[in-house]
VOPAGU-2260 file (C-alpha; in pm, 1 decimal, decimal comma):
REM VOPAGU-2260
SITE   aa  ch    i         X         Y         Z
SITE  MET   A    0   -6423,0    9843,9    7837,1
SITE  TYR   A    1   -6264,0   10166,8    7821,2
SITE  ALA   A    2   -6518,8   10446,3    7920,4
SITE  VAL   A    3   -6455,8   10781,4    7725,2
SITE  LYS   A    4   -6659,3   11080,4    7667,5
SITE  GLU   A    5   -6879,7   11024,4    7362,0
SITE  ASP   A    6   -6939,7   11371,7    7219,6
SITE  THR   A    7   -6633,4   11455,0    6976,8
SITE  PRO   A    8   -6587,0   11764,4    6773,4
SITE  SER   A    9   -6780,7   11755,5    6448,6
SITE  VAL   A   10   -6540,7   11652,4    6171,2
SITE  ILE   A   11   -6645,0   11642,9    5790,4
SITE  LEU   A   12   -6493,0   11337,2    5647,6
SITE  LYS   A   13   -6269,6   11354,1    5332,7
SITE  THR   A   14   -6133,2   11088,2    5116,8
SITE  LEU   A   15   -5793,7   11091,1    5253,9
SITE  LEU   A   16   -5783,0   11244,2    5616,3
SITE  PRO   A   17   -5450,7   11290,4    5791,3
SITE  LEU   A   18   -5323,8   11041,2    6033,5
SITE  LEU   A   19   -5454,1   11106,5    6377,0
SITE  GLN   A   20   -5188,5   11151,0    6627,3
SITE  ASN   A   21   -5187,9   10897,4    6896,7
SITE  PRO   A   22   -5113,3   10902,2    7259,7
SITE  ALA   A   23   -4815,2   10697,0    7425,5
SITE  ILE   A   24   -4955,3   10316,6    7443,0
SITE  SER   A   25   -4718,3   10096,9    7645,8
SITE  VAL   A   26   -4599,1    9789,7    7422,1
SITE  THR   A   27   -4723,0    9465,5    7556,0
SITE  PRO   A   28   -4446,4    9212,9    7598,1
SITE  ILE   A   29   -4478,2    8857,5    7459,7
SITE  ASN   A   30   -4677,2    8652,0    7678,3
SITE  HIS   A   31   -4492,5    8335,1    7751,4
SITE  SER   A   32   -4759,4    8212,2    7974,0
SITE  VAL   A   33   -4977,6    8108,0    7706,5
SITE  VAL   A   34   -4776,6    7815,4    7616,0
SITE  LEU   A   35   -4865,5    7519,8    7825,5
SITE  LYS   A   36   -4792,8    7145,6    7835,1
SITE  PRO   A   37   -4949,5    6960,0    7521,6
SITE  LYS   A   38   -5324,1    6874,3    7599,2
SITE  LYS   A   39   -5345,6    7011,2    7937,5
SITE  ALA   A   40   -5468,6    7357,4    7801,5
SITE  HIS   A   41   -5770,4    7494,2    7945,9
SITE  GLY   A   42   -6068,7    7434,3    7728,2
SITE  TYR   A   43   -5874,7    7213,6    7495,5
SITE  LYS   A   44   -6206,1    7005,6    7401,1
SITE  ALA   A   45   -6386,0    7313,9    7312,4
SITE  VAL   A   46   -6093,5    7382,9    7058,5
SITE  LYS   A   47   -6093,6    7029,7    6888,9
SITE  ARG   A   48   -6482,8    7095,2    6858,3
SITE  MET   A   49   -6419,3    7416,2    6672,7
SITE  LEU   A   50   -6172,6    7293,2    6455,6
SITE  SER   A   51   -6305,0    6953,5    6362,0
SITE  SER   A   52   -6624,0    7155,5    6229,3
SITE  GLY   A   53   -6402,9    7336,9    5993,5
SITE  ASP   A   54   -6335,6    7282,3    5615,5
SITE  ASN   A   55   -6020,5    7077,1    5613,0
SITE  SER   A   56   -6081,3    6940,4    5269,1
SITE  LYS   A   57   -5912,6    7231,0    5072,8
SITE  GLN   A   58   -6234,1    7332,5    4922,7
SITE  PHE   A   59   -6214,2    7662,9    5086,0
SITE  SER   A   60   -5944,3    7781,4    4863,3
SITE  THR   A   61   -6113,6    7668,7    4544,8
SITE  ARG   A   62   -6470,2    7797,4    4657,1
SITE  ILE   A   63   -6341,5    8158,8    4771,7
SITE  ARG   A   64   -6112,7    8212,3    4466,9
SITE  GLY   A   65   -6390,3    8095,5    4228,6
SITE  PHE   A   66   -6603,4    8340,5    4402,7
SITE  LEU   A   67   -6415,3    8643,4    4406,4
SITE  GLY   A   68   -6247,3    8582,9    4081,8
SITE  ASN   A   69   -6540,8    8506,9    3859,9
SITE  ARG   A   70   -6805,3    8754,1    3951,9
SITE  GLY   A   71   -6631,9    9083,6    3887,9
SITE  CYS   A   72   -6588,5    9153,5    4270,3
SITE  LYS   A   73   -6436,8    9506,5    4242,2
SITE  VAL   A   74   -6547,1    9554,4    4605,3
SITE  ARG   A   75   -6488,4    9256,2    4858,2
SITE  PHE   A   76   -6650,2    9238,2    5170,4
SITE  PHE   A   77   -6595,0    8984,2    5450,0
SITE  MET   A   78   -6790,9    8912,8    5761,5
SITE  THR   A   79   -6708,6    8613,4    6025,2
SITE  TRP   A   80   -6977,5    8422,2    6200,8
SITE  ILE   A   81   -6801,5    8184,7    6450,1
SITE  SER   A   82   -7137,1    8070,2    6623,4
SITE  SER   A   83   -7435,7    7870,3    6576,0
SITE  LEU   A   84   -7689,2    7975,7    6361,4
SITE  LYS   A   85   -7951,6    8027,1    6629,3
SITE  PRO   A   86   -7823,3    8397,4    6704,2
SITE  PHE   A   87   -7798,5    8518,6    6364,5
SITE  GLY   A   88   -8116,1    8732,4    6344,1
SITE  ASP   A   89   -8275,8    9071,8    6213,1
SITE  ARG   A   90   -7957,5    9279,3    6328,0
SITE  GLU   A   91   -7716,1    9041,8    6128,0
SITE  LEU   A   92   -7951,8    9048,7    5824,5
SITE  PHE   A   93   -8005,7    9412,9    5822,8
SITE  ALA   A   94   -7604,6    9468,8    5847,6
SITE  ILE   A   95   -7602,1    9270,2    5508,3
SITE  GLU   A   96   -7900,6    9474,2    5370,4
SITE  SER   A   97   -7722,5    9808,6    5448,4
SITE  LEU   A   98   -7400,0    9680,9    5299,4
SITE  PHE   A   99   -7588,8    9574,3    4977,7
SITE  LYS   A  100   -7790,4    9894,0    4998,5
SITE  SER   A  101   -7467,5   10123,0    4962,4
SITE  HIS   A  102   -7308,0    9869,6    4760,5
SITE  PRO   A  103   -7508,1    9660,8    4522,1
SITE  TYR   A  104   -7231,8    9532,7    4291,1
SITE  ALA   A  105   -7012,0    9438,5    4586,1
SITE  CYS   A  106   -6926,4    9067,5    4687,3
SITE  LEU   A  107   -6987,0    8961,8    5030,8
SITE  VAL   A  108   -6785,6    8638,2    5187,8
SITE  ILE   A  109   -6918,0    8523,3    5531,7
SITE  VAL   A  110   -6677,5    8300,4    5684,9
SITE  SER   A  111   -6893,3    8061,5    5888,9
SITE  ASN   A  112   -6940,9    7674,6    5982,6
SITE  SER   A  113   -7285,3    7731,3    6077,9
SITE  MET   A  114   -7387,6    7962,8    5773,0
SITE  ASP   A  115   -7222,6    7720,9    5503,2
SITE  ALA   A  116   -7521,7    7464,3    5571,0
SITE  GLU   A  117   -7822,7    7413,0    5445,7
SITE  SER   A  118   -8013,4    7597,7    5706,1
SITE  GLY   A  119   -7772,7    7905,9    5662,0
SITE  SER   A  120   -7837,6    7894,6    5270,4
SITE  LEU   A  121   -8208,1    7950,0    5377,7
SITE  VAL   A  122   -8127,4    8245,9    5583,1
SITE  LEU   A  123   -7923,1    8396,9    5277,1
SITE  LYS   A  124   -8157,9    8302,0    4999,4
SITE  PRO   A  125   -8355,2    8639,7    4970,5
SITE  PHE   A  126   -8042,4    8813,3    4886,9
SITE  LEU   A  127   -7939,1    8570,7    4644,5
SITE  ASP   A  128   -8293,8    8591,4    4473,8
SITE  LYS   A  129   -8234,7    8958,2    4433,5
SITE  GLY   A  130   -7916,3    8889,6    4252,4
SITE  PHE   A  131   -7679,3    9014,2    4528,9
SITE  LYS   A  132   -7345,1    8833,7    4511,2
SITE  LEU   A  133   -7277,4    8647,6    4863,9
SITE  ILE   A  134   -7124,1    8319,3    4978,3
SITE  ALA   A  135   -7095,2    8162,9    5303,4
SITE  ILE   A  136   -6765,7    7904,6    5330,0
SITE  LYS   A  137   -6662,4    7706,1    5604,3
SITE  PRO   A  138   -6285,2    7825,5    5705,8
SITE  ASP   A  139   -5972,0    7624,2    5635,4
SITE  PHE   A  140   -5770,0    7764,9    5893,1
SITE  ASP   A  141   -5441,5    7625,2    5791,4
SITE  TYR   A  142   -5488,9    7776,4    5435,6
SITE  ILE   A  143   -5609,3    8109,4    5562,7
SITE  PHE   A  144   -5288,4    8125,1    5827,0
SITE  LYS   A  145   -5040,7    7989,0    5606,3
SITE  ASP   A  146   -4716,2    8205,5    5549,3
SITE  THR   A  147   -4802,8    8435,8    5834,1
SITE  HIS   A  148   -4719,4    8445,9    6218,6
SITE  ALA   A  149   -5064,5    8270,3    6294,9
SITE  GLU   A  150   -4966,6    7964,2    6137,7
SITE  LYS   A  151   -4713,8    7847,7    6415,9
SITE  TRP   A  152   -4939,9    7999,2    6679,1
SITE  PHE   A  153   -5261,6    7775,9    6532,5
SITE  LYS   A  154   -5015,9    7464,6    6511,6
SITE  GLY   A  155   -4988,1    7534,2    6894,4
SITE  LEU   A  156   -5333,9    7568,9    6971,8
SITE  LYS   A  157   -5426,1    7257,3    6789,2
SITE  LYS   A  158   -5164,5    7066,1    6983,9
SITE  GLY   A  159   -5281,5    7180,2    7309,7
SITE  ASN   A  160   -4952,4    7393,6    7371,6
SITE  VAL   A  161   -5131,4    7731,4    7364,8
SITE  SER   A  162   -5439,9    7804,6    7621,5
SITE  PRO   A  163   -5738,8    7968,9    7450,4
SITE  GLY   A  164   -5801,8    8120,8    7800,3
SITE  GLU   A  165   -6150,1    8210,3    7951,8
SITE  VAL   A  166   -6264,9    8472,4    7693,6
SITE  SER   A  167   -6453,1    8303,6    7400,0
SITE  LEU   A  168   -6229,4    8134,2    7160,9
SITE  GLY   A  169   -6499,0    8217,3    6878,6
SITE  GLN   A  170   -6426,6    8589,9    6932,6
SITE  ASN   A  171   -6051,2    8550,8    6950,1
SITE  MET   A  172   -6075,0    8327,6    6621,4
SITE  SER   A  173   -6272,6    8594,6    6449,3
SITE  ASN   A  174   -6025,9    8878,3    6564,5
SITE  LEU   A  175   -5743,7    8666,7    6374,3
SITE  LEU   A  176   -5956,3    8573,6    6083,6
SITE  ARG   A  177   -6048,0    8906,6    5994,5
SITE  LEU   A  178   -5687,3    8998,1    5978,4
SITE  ALA   A  179   -5594,8    8694,1    5770,8
SITE  LEU   A  180   -5853,8    8721,7    5518,5
SITE  LEU   A  181   -5775,8    9078,9    5450,1
SITE  TYR   A  182   -5403,1    8997,8    5422,8
SITE  LYS   A  183   -5447,8    8714,6    5202,7
SITE  PHE   A  184   -5714,3    8883,1    4967,8
SITE  GLY   A  185   -5757,1    9261,0    5047,8
SITE  GLY   A  186   -6109,0    9425,9    5081,7
SITE  ILE   A  187   -6329,1    9546,0    5351,7
SITE  TYR   A  188   -6398,7    9356,7    5701,7
SITE  MET   A  189   -6731,0    9412,9    5888,9
SITE  ASP   A  190   -6871,3    9307,4    6212,7
SITE  THR   A  191   -7221,7    9170,7    6189,6
SITE  ASP   A  192   -7371,9    9464,6    6394,7
SITE  VAL   A  193   -7214,0    9759,0    6164,7
SITE  ILE   A  194   -7481,0    9929,0    5975,1
SITE  VAL   A  195   -7340,4   10095,3    5651,5
SITE  LEU   A  196   -7466,7   10434,8    5558,3
SITE  LYS   A  197   -7279,1   10537,8    5233,4
SITE  THR   A  198   -7034,3   10384,6    4999,4
SITE  LEU   A  199   -6687,6   10297,5    5143,3
SITE  THR   A  200   -6506,7   10237,3    4823,5
SITE  LYS   A  201   -6306,0   10585,4    4829,1
SITE  LEU   A  202   -6147,2   10459,7    5149,1
SITE  ARG   A  203   -5812,8   10273,8    5109,8
SITE  ASN   A  204   -5604,5   10135,1    5407,5
SITE  ALA   A  205   -5819,3   10264,1    5676,4
SITE  ILE   A  206   -5884,4   10210,2    6032,3
SITE  GLY   A  207   -6116,0   10387,1    6292,0
SITE  ALA   A  208   -6075,1   10528,5    6593,2
SITE  GLN   A  209   -6332,9   10458,3    6869,6
SITE  SER   A  210   -6271,7   10748,9    7084,8
SITE  ILE   A  211   -6038,5   11071,4    7104,7
SITE  ASP   A  212   -5892,2   11295,1    7380,2
SITE  LEU   A  213   -6083,2   11581,9    7342,3
SITE  GLU   A  214   -5794,4   11805,6    7521,5
SITE  ASN   A  215   -5528,7   11729,4    7243,0
SITE  GLY   A  216   -5742,3   11570,1    6966,1
SITE  LYS   A  217   -5537,3   11272,6    6963,5
SITE  TRP   A  218   -5697,5   10913,4    6938,1
SITE  SER   A  219   -5711,0   10733,8    7273,8
SITE  ARG   A  220   -5844,5   10396,8    7137,4
SITE  LEU   A  221   -5873,6   10219,4    6805,4
SITE  ASN   A  222   -6121,8    9944,8    6709,5
SITE  ASN   A  223   -6103,2    9662,4    6472,1
SITE  ALA   A  224   -6503,4    9618,9    6384,7
SITE  VAL   A  225   -6442,0    9795,0    6042,7
SITE  LEU   A  226   -6094,8    9738,3    5848,5
SITE  ILE   A  227   -6028,5    9848,6    5503,1
SITE  PHE   A  228   -5701,2    9741,4    5361,6
SITE  ASP   A  229   -5510,0    9633,5    5064,4
SITE  LYS   A  230   -5376,4    9281,2    5008,0
SITE  LYS   A  231   -5062,9    9200,0    5207,9
SITE  HIS   A  232   -5074,2    9547,5    5372,6
SITE  PRO   A  233   -4787,6    9548,6    5624,0
SITE  LEU   A  234   -4986,4    9690,9    5902,8
SITE  LEU   A  235   -5193,3    9351,5    5875,1
SITE  PHE   A  236   -4878,7    9140,2    5897,5
SITE  LYS   A  237   -4793,5    9375,4    6221,1
SITE  PHE   A  238   -5163,7    9289,5    6367,1
SITE  ILE   A  239   -5108,1    8902,5    6297,3
SITE  GLU   A  240   -4776,7    8908,1    6431,3
SITE  GLU   A  241   -4882,2    9105,2    6764,5
SITE  PHE   A  242   -5168,6    8860,5    6808,8
SITE  ALA   A  243   -4925,8    8538,7    6774,5
SITE  LEU   A  244   -4686,4    8692,2    6997,9
SITE  THR   A  245   -4884,6    8843,2    7269,4
SITE  PHE   A  246   -5177,0    8634,7    7268,0
SITE  ASP   A  247   -5381,1    8607,7    7599,0
SITE  GLY   A  248   -5733,4    8444,3    7590,4
SITE  ASN   A  249   -5794,0    8562,0    7954,2
SITE  LYS   A  250   -5842,9    8949,9    7889,9
SITE  TRP   A  251   -6125,7    9084,9    7681,5
SITE  GLY   A  252   -6006,9    9304,6    7374,9
SITE  HIS   A  253   -5657,1    9254,6    7429,9
SITE  ASN   A  254   -5647,5    9045,3    7092,8
SITE  GLY   A  255   -5886,4    9297,0    6923,6
SITE  PRO   A  256   -5929,8    9670,0    6962,9
SITE  TYR   A  257   -5649,0    9697,8    7196,8
SITE  LEU   A  258   -5413,5    9504,4    6981,1
SITE  VAL   A  259   -5485,1    9718,1    6692,1
SITE  SER   A  260   -5432,0   10036,2    6927,8
SITE  ARG   A  261   -5093,5    9887,9    7043,4
SITE  VAL   A  262   -4955,0    9831,4    6718,6
SITE  VAL   A  263   -5063,9   10149,2    6525,9
SITE  SER   A  264   -4912,8   10321,1    6828,9
SITE  ARG   A  265   -4576,4   10163,6    6742,8
SITE  VAL   A  266   -4559,5   10199,6    6354,6
SITE  ASN   A  267   -4725,7   10555,4    6349,1
SITE  ARG   A  268   -4526,3   10767,2    6113,4
SITE  THR   A  269   -4282,7   10459,0    6034,0
SITE  PRO   A  270   -4188,5   10469,1    5667,9
SITE  GLY   A  271   -4377,1   10213,4    5437,5
SITE  PHE   A  272   -4701,2   10210,8    5657,1
SITE  ASN   A  273   -4950,3   10403,1    5452,6
SITE  PHE   A  274   -5247,9   10395,8    5610,0
SITE  THR   A  275   -5519,5   10637,5    5742,1
SITE  VAL   A  276   -5656,3   10666,7    6090,2
SITE  LEU   A  277   -6040,4   10789,7    6049,3
SITE  PRO   A  278   -6199,2   10994,8    6347,3
SITE  PRO   A  279   -6463,7   10826,4    6560,8
SITE  SER   A  280   -6753,5   10987,3    6359,7
SITE  ALA   A  281   -6631,7   10770,9    6060,8
SITE  PHE   A  282   -6759,7   10438,4    6214,5
SITE  TYR   A  283   -6826,7   10472,2    6592,8
SITE  PRO   A  284   -7028,4   10803,1    6631,2
SITE  VAL   A  285   -7161,0   10719,5    6930,7
SITE  ASN   A  286   -6957,8   10549,1    7229,3
SITE  TRP   A  287   -7065,3   10193,2    7349,6
SITE  SER   A  288   -7186,1   10360,0    7679,8
SITE  ARG   A  289   -7466,8   10570,0    7489,9
SITE  ILE   A  290   -7544,1   10347,3    7219,2
SITE  LYS   A  291   -7903,1   10313,1    7375,9
SITE  SER   A  292   -7976,0   10684,7    7272,2
SITE  LEU   A  293   -8003,0   10590,5    6918,0
SITE  PHE   A  294   -8288,6   10350,7    6983,7
SITE  LYS   A  295   -8503,2   10579,0    7175,8
SITE  GLY   A  296   -8788,2   10759,5    7017,8
SITE  PRO   A  297   -8855,1   11146,0    7094,3
SITE  GLU   A  298   -8955,8   11243,6    7462,5
SITE  GLY   A  299   -9042,4   11603,0    7427,4
SITE  LYS   A  300   -8973,6   11907,9    7197,4
SITE  ALA   A  301   -8604,3   11924,9    7365,3
SITE  HIS   A  302   -8518,5   11579,2    7291,7
SITE  SER   A  303   -8694,2   11567,4    6938,4
SITE  THR   A  304   -8448,7   11851,0    6882,7
SITE  TRP   A  305   -8146,2   11674,1    6971,3
SITE  LEU   A  306   -8270,7   11352,5    6775,8
SITE  ARG   A  307   -8296,0   11554,6    6448,3
SITE  LYS   A  308   -7971,3   11703,1    6524,7
SITE  LYS   A  309   -7769,9   11400,5    6608,9
SITE  LEU   A  310   -7903,7   11219,2    6293,2
SITE  GLU   A  311   -7807,0   11496,3    6063,8
SITE  GLN   A  312   -7442,7   11489,6    6188,0
SITE  ILE   A  313   -7443,4   11105,5    6148,6
SITE  LYS   A  314   -7575,9   11135,4    5800,9
SITE  SER   A  315   -7300,1   11395,8    5723,0
SITE  GLU   A  316   -7005,2   11251,4    5888,9
SITE  SER   A  317   -7017,9   10886,9    5916,6
SITE  PHE   A  318   -6960,9   10601,4    5686,4
SITE  ALA   A  319   -7128,1   10352,2    5905,3
SITE  VAL   A  320   -7262,5   10284,9    6287,7
SITE  HIS   A  321   -7139,4   10026,1    6509,2
SITE  LEU   A  322   -7403,4    9905,6    6702,5
SITE  TRP   A  323   -7228,2    9762,3    7016,0
SITE  ASN   A  324   -7377,8    9457,4    7013,9
SITE  ARG   A  325   -7329,4    9381,5    7397,6
SITE  GLN   A  326   -7508,9    9688,7    7501,7
SITE  SER   A  327   -7784,3    9717,8    7260,4
SITE  ARG   A  328   -7878,0    9353,2    7135,2
SITE  LYS   A  329   -8180,7    9338,0    7355,4
SITE  ILE   A  330   -8293,1    9696,4    7288,1
SITE  LYS   A  331   -8589,7    9738,4    7024,3
SITE  ALA   A  332   -8548,1   10038,0    6775,5
SITE  GLU   A  333   -8872,9   10276,7    6883,3
SITE  SER   A  334   -9066,1   10493,1    6654,9
SITE  GLY   A  335   -8917,2   10818,3    6542,1
SITE  SER   A  336   -8571,6   10673,5    6681,8
SITE  ILE   A  337   -8239,7   10731,6    6531,2
SITE  ILE   A  338   -8207,4   10380,3    6430,6
SITE  ASN   A  339   -8541,8   10362,8    6283,7
SITE  HIS   A  340   -8473,4   10659,5    6037,3
SITE  ILE   A  341   -8158,3   10493,0    5950,4
SITE  MET   A  342   -8339,2   10166,2    5883,1
SITE  LEU   A  343   -8582,7   10330,5    5661,3
SITE  ASP   A  344   -8259,5   10498,5    5448,5
SITE  CYS   A  345   -8054,5   10155,1    5434,2
SITE  CYS   A  346   -8307,8    9865,4    5397,1
SITE  VAL   A  347   -8331,3    9637,1    5086,3
SITE  PHE   A  348   -8653,2    9451,4    5220,4
SITE  CYS   A  349   -8830,9    9761,9    5324,8
SITE  ASN   A  350   -9167,4    9572,8    5386,6
SITE  SER   A  351   -8981,2    9358,5    5634,1
SITE  SER   A  352   -9030,8    9405,2    6011,7
SITE  ASN   A  353   -8693,1    9491,2    6185,1
SITE  SER   A  354   -8867,4    9598,3    6506,1
SITE  SER   A  355   -8622,1    9401,2    6707,0
SITE  LEU   A  356   -8297,8    9587,1    6551,8
């Protein structure tokens, strides 16, 4: 991953921040190597397994439109879970808790094969029992990708003409699904390891910087763990186009964080692209290389002082905290840690034990 300094200048977020300037980022050419002979692409069997478990009965359109249209969903959230149900644990559940704690009247759509089943319904039942509006739906990829550049790419994938590569296909499908869902419906996308601290309703057409260059104040990397966009926003269209034309399944991040960084660097200041790049403090107040520090309890007076100031900074400047799942998944939140304090502030089921978060 792209290593950067974690400490960023203190920024007090406003509803509409001026667009952060970007550095020069090279344009990635179309990768013709992803087109292979039919049914000889690497991992084609894995592709067939994933696609065969999707909802191709056209129920997706009816269910999602009925859910979003009949429940007064003024705030729409989307998550994707392209995995088995087993890894869906305390962390993912707490992400949902924090979402509804800050947005009790929001609607959440989880696009997932495994969650849209009896076992998944049991996992989500506590939220439904409290009256929160959420639904898990199997994806109909053909419907979701229709009338975008993803449609042709997806047809090539199904036929075996596009190699999924060595990186998890589920990860790349999630990268594409979030873009297509927002393009088709509009709303807020969140990864399942993002803890929401305060309402996001005042933000519109926004993406967060993961890091900035401390010398010139320009963003050096964006991230796609949180996306807030109107329906059919032109930047989403460009993101999907970039995915389809430059897809490379062998490079981690190429079709995700690096993709949004490439596209935004090209369209910056282009007329018609009205969006905001928020500073790292908005969603990524701690860099991936230092995320473990949020899970540690106080170790002496100096450390306690640092924890208190960092917590105050996050509460003041951040809308959410990305937990960088790969780096922190196996770490437990110690008593007195920043994450422990955040859990107490953002919980819905506050008597539950989330020590493994």
